[in-house]
N, C-alpha and C positions, 0 to 999 in steps of 0.2 A: 130802074134801080130796085134791087131786092134787099129788104131789111131782114137782118138776122135777129131772131128773138132769143136772147140768152137768159130769159127769166127762168129761174129754177136751176141754172147750171153755173152760177157764179160761186165765188169762194164762200160767201155768207151762207148760201143754200147748202153747200157741201158740209160746212161746219155744223149747221143745224141738224142735218141728217146724222152726222157722226154723234152729236150729243144725244139725239133720240135713240139711236142704236145702242150707244153706251149705257144710257139710262135703263133701257129695256133689259140689257144683259145684267146690269147690277141688281135690278129688281128681281129677275129670275134667280140670280145667285142668292139674294137675301131670302126669297121664299123657300129655296131649296135648303138653305141653312136652318131656317125656322122649322121646316118639316123634319129634317134629320134630328134637330134638337128635341122636338116634341117626341119623336120615336125613342130617342135615347133616354128621355126622362119618364116615359110611360111604358110602352111595350117592351123596349129593350133595356129598361133600367136593371142594373145588375142585382140579382137576388143571391142570397147566401146559399152555397151548396150545403147539403146535409148528409150526415153519416148515420148509419144504423147498424147495430150488431145483429147479424143474421143468426149466427150460431157460435157456440163455444164448447169445445170438447177437450178432454184430457187424455194424454198418453203418459204412462209411467208406472212406477211402483209405489206402494204405500211407504211412507217414511218409517225408518227403523232407528230407534234410539238406544245408545249404549251409555250407561252411566259411569263406567269404570274403564278407561277414562271417559269423560263426557264427550260424546260425538253423536252426529246424526247423519244418516244416509238419506238422501232425497233425490229422486229422479222424476221430474215432472216436465212435460212438454204441453204447453197450452196452445191449441189451434183455434184461431179466431177467423171468422169470415165476416168482413165488413162490406156494407153496401153504401156506395156514395151516390147521392142523387143530385143531378144538376137541373134546377127548376128554371133556368134561364133560356131565353130564345137565342142564346149564343153558346159557343162551346166553352168548356172549362178544361184548361190544360193544367194538370198538376205535376209537380216535380216529385222526386223521391220523398216518400213519407217515412215516418217513424212510429213504431209501437213500443211502448215501455211497460215493463212489468215491475210493480212496486209491492214491497212488503213493509209494513210499519212506516210508510212514507219514504223509504229509501229504494232506489232502483236496484233490482236484482236480476234484470234481463232486458234485452231489447231485440228488435227485429226491424229490418228494412222493408219498406213497401215500394213496389215498382212504380215508376212514373207512367202517365197515360193521358189520354185525351177522351173526355166524355162529351158526346155531341149534345146539341140542343135538346132539352127535355129528356135527356138520356140518363142511364145509370151504369155503374160499373161495380163489379164484385172484386174485392181485394182480399186475398188470403194473407194471413200473418201467423207465423209459428214462433212462439216465445218459449225459450228454454230457461228454467230456473237455474241461476248460478248460485250454488250452495255457499260458495266462499263469501259472496256478497251478503248472505243472510247470517254470517257468523256473529255480527255485532248485535243481533237480536236473538241469540241462541236460547236465552231463557224464555222469551215470549214464544218462540217457535216450539220449544218443548211443551210449554203450557197449552198451546193451541192443539198440538198433536194429541196430548193426553186428554184434552176435552173433546176431541173428535171433530174439530172443524178448523179449517185454515182459511183465513180471509186475505185475499190479495186484490190488487187494483191494477187496471190497465189504462194507459193513456195513449191515445193515437192522435197524431198531428199530420195533416195533409195540406201543404201549401200549394198554391197555384194561382191562376188568373183567368178571369172571364174575358173573352175576346170576341167582339162583334165586327165583322168585315175587316179585321186586322187594323181597325182604326181606333175603336173605343176599347180600352183595356183597363181592367180593374183587378188589383190583387185581392186574393181571398185565402183564408185559412180555415179548413174544416177540422174540428176536433171532436173526439169522443172519449169520455171517461166512464169506466165501468168498475163496479165493485162485485167481486165474485166470492161466494162462499163454497169451499170445497169440503165435502164430507170425507172423513177418515175413519176406517181404512178402505172404504169402498171406492174412494177416489172419483166420486161423481160430483158434478156441480149441483149444489142444492138450490141456490138462488143467484140471481144476477140483477143488478140495478145499473142502468146506463143513462148518461146525460150527454146529449150532443149539442154543440153550438158552433157557430161560424162567425167569422169576422171579416168584413170587407175593408 
């Protein structure tokens, strides 16, 4: 008579092996999750994109003032070149941005910025052309005439670029890069005498 040895092939043994395999898989998944989490909180932690004004140039004619009746002719186009830096190990995809031109705190012009994708540790140059809308400056005609007579016109620009940082299309973080500049324009030479800019970002 031949005896069959079923040790290790019974239902209990199979369940034990299933538990061991399942435990190993869960442990590997847990380790993978911890590894990815550490990367997300350290190496791939989202950093704020930064903006920088590379250049600002003027096109136009010197303002002309008529006092009878009181009127002013002004034709100014401000060309800005902005540099957006992405310090992340992930891409930064930004949507359409906006540049605003302000005088005495009120908006007197605006321009659209094209959307784009900045790769990891990359940069992108964004041109912006702002045209002064004279009608919008009519509410500050006395201040404008005074600035022209004194030989200096001070204007401000504000740029806002919204987007999001994306790593492996899994981790996504919204971000907004902004840049505020104060420009002093000499009159009648129509040259930029000085510029002060502040950049900040928000995640």
